[in-house]
N, C-alpha and C positions, 0 to 999 in steps of 0.2 A: 467516403467516411470521415469524419473529423474526430479529435481527441474527445470532444463531448459525447461522442457516440458510443465510445468504449470505456471510458476512465471510471476507476472506482471512486465513488464520491463518499462513502461512509469510511473516512479515513480516521485510524487513531493517531491522536497527536500527543505530545508532552510537552511540559513547559521547561524553560531553561533550568529552573532549579530542582527539576525531577532527579532522583537518585538514581545510579546505574543500576542498583537493585531492582528499583521498580521496572525500569526501561527492560532488563533482562526478562523480568517476569512476564510482562505485556508482550514481548516478542513470542515467548513460549506459548501464552495463552491464546493470542491471536493466530500463531502460525505465519508470523510474517518475519521479513530479514531486515526490515527497517522502519524507522518511524521519524515523522517530521518534528522539529522543535518549533513551536509558535509562540508569539508573545500575545499579551492579553487583547490585542486587536486582531488577532488572527493572521498576523504577517509572518511569513516563514523566515526563521533565523538560520536554519541548518536541519541536519538530517542525522541520525545516530543509526547505523547498521550494525550488523553481527560482526564485521571486521572490525569495528571500533571498541568492540568489548573483547576481542580475541587475547590482547596483550596486556593482562593484567597482573599487577602485584599480588593480589589476594590468592591467585592460583598458581604462580609462579612461572607464569607464561609471559612476563614482560621481557623485553628484548636486553641481552647483556652483550654488547658489542666486543669485539676484540679489542686489545690495548691500541692497536693501530689505526683502527678505525675510530676509536675515541680521539686520538690526536688530529685526525683530518675533520671531524665532525666540528660545525660551529657551535658555540653557545647556544645559539637560538635552537638550532636543531636538537641538541640534547635537553634543552629546556621544554621542547614541544612533545619528545618521546616520554619526558617524566610525567608532564601533565596528563597525556593519553593512558599512561599505565597507573597513576595515582589518582587522578581527578575523580571527584565523587558523584558529579552532578552533569547533566545533559550539556551544559554550557560548556563545560571543560574538554570533552571528548567528540563533540559534534563537528561533522564536516560542514564548513560555513560557504566554501567555495562551490556554489550550487548551479547546476543546469536545471532551467525550467522551461516549461511550455505553455502555451495559451489554448484555451478551449476550443478555437476555431481553427487550429493547424491542422493539416492533412495529416494522415498516417504515414505518409512517406517522410514527412519533416520528423516525426516521432522515431521511426525506424533509424534514419540516419544519424540522428543524436545519439540514440543507444550504442549504435554501432561505432560512431567515431570516438566516442569518450570512453566505450567500454563498461558502461553502466547498465544497470538492471531496470531503472524506474526514473521517471520525471515527476516533479511535483507539476501540477497544473494550477496556474495563477490567473487570477482575474483582478486587475487594479492592484497587484501586489499581494492579493489575499489567497490563502490556499483553499482551493474549491475541490480539489480531487487529486488523485495519483494515476499515472498510465504507466503500466509495465510491459515487459516483453510478454507475459502471459495474456495481459489485456490485447495485445496486438494479434497473438493466434487466435483468441475467442473471437476478435473481430473478423478476421479472416475467414472463419468458419460460418460466423453469422452473414457474412456478406455473400458467400458463396450459396448458402441455403436461401437468402432471401433478396438477392439480386440489389444488393445496396441499400442506402437509407434514404429517407427523406425528412422534410421538415415535420411530417406526422410522427415518423418514429422518434424523432427527439422529443416531441411533446408526451409521447407515449412511455418513453423510458423515464421521464421526470413524474409521470403519473404513477407508473409502478413502484418506483422508487418511494415515492410519497405513501403509497399503500402500505408498502413493506415496513416502512418507517413507523407508520400508525400501528401496525399489527403487533400483537403481545407476543413476539417471536424474536429470540435472539438471532440476528442475521449479519453478524459482524463479518461472516466469512463468504456472504453471498454477492456476486456480482451479476449485473444484468446488462445484456447488449440487445436491442430491439432492432430488427431488420425485416422490411416488407410487412410489418405488422407483427412478425412473429417475435415473442419474447424468449431469448436464449437465457437460460439460468446457469450460472456455474458456482462453484465453492463447495461448502460443507456445512451441515448442521448437525445437531446432536441426537435427533431421532428420525424414525420414519414418519411421527406424527408431525413433526416441525416440516420435514422435507414436503409432506402432501398439504400441509396447512399454507407454505409458501406457495406451492403450485395453484392451490384453489385460489388465493388471495390475487394472483397475477392473471389468472382465467378471468376473473370477475371484472378487472379493469375494461371499461368501455373501450372499443376501439382494438383491443388485443385480438388478432385472429387465430392465435394458437400459442401454445407454451412448449419450447425444447428444454427439458428438464435435464440436466447433467450434474445436479448436485448430489454429492456423495455423503455418507454418513460417518461422522468422526469416530474413531476408534475409543474403545472403552477406556483405554489407558490415558488418551488426550481428554475424554470427558471428565474423568477423574481430576486431572490437574485443573481444568477450569473451574470447578466448583470447590477445590481445595482452598483453604484460608490461608 
């Protein structure tokens, strides 16, 4: 299995000038913990995570170091902390020192990189352009799919692309749905807003030529979350 077999391709992104309020709303709506920051050409500039939004002046959670720490902290460190807690846009608070991976990398490399740097996700880049995200959860899903289908093949890669294309064309919100294809079996994870959408996704995937079966692990979002998604 390679990164391209398990990565999430429907990635929410923001621009450098996206406000922190918009970012916070996006993280809540999509039920994600981080979002990449890209330029107009799709090149990744950084990533904003929940952690980058924890210490904010608006909520009174910004850092107030003791007087002796203030003495030893460099002017640059103090300036960076101020920008993080008071900056109003993605470019101000994003982490730009990123680790990334290519679509053809083996899963072992993903696991080692996540573990070594103690991070939860990796941007997937092709020619410096963002094409997906691979996370710890994707690794676990890939493990399940591998054991059930005895690995992946070139046909599985093509099937995954076909399934994702069909889902993108369907009139269904599928921001939370991820797909892994192994041994011709399409494994579906994530969440949708209703039983009807869950069934529609399953039927759409079943009808993709070459798919031998569907393993549907999609759940239904709670009413409280659904209300948030549709709130203006």
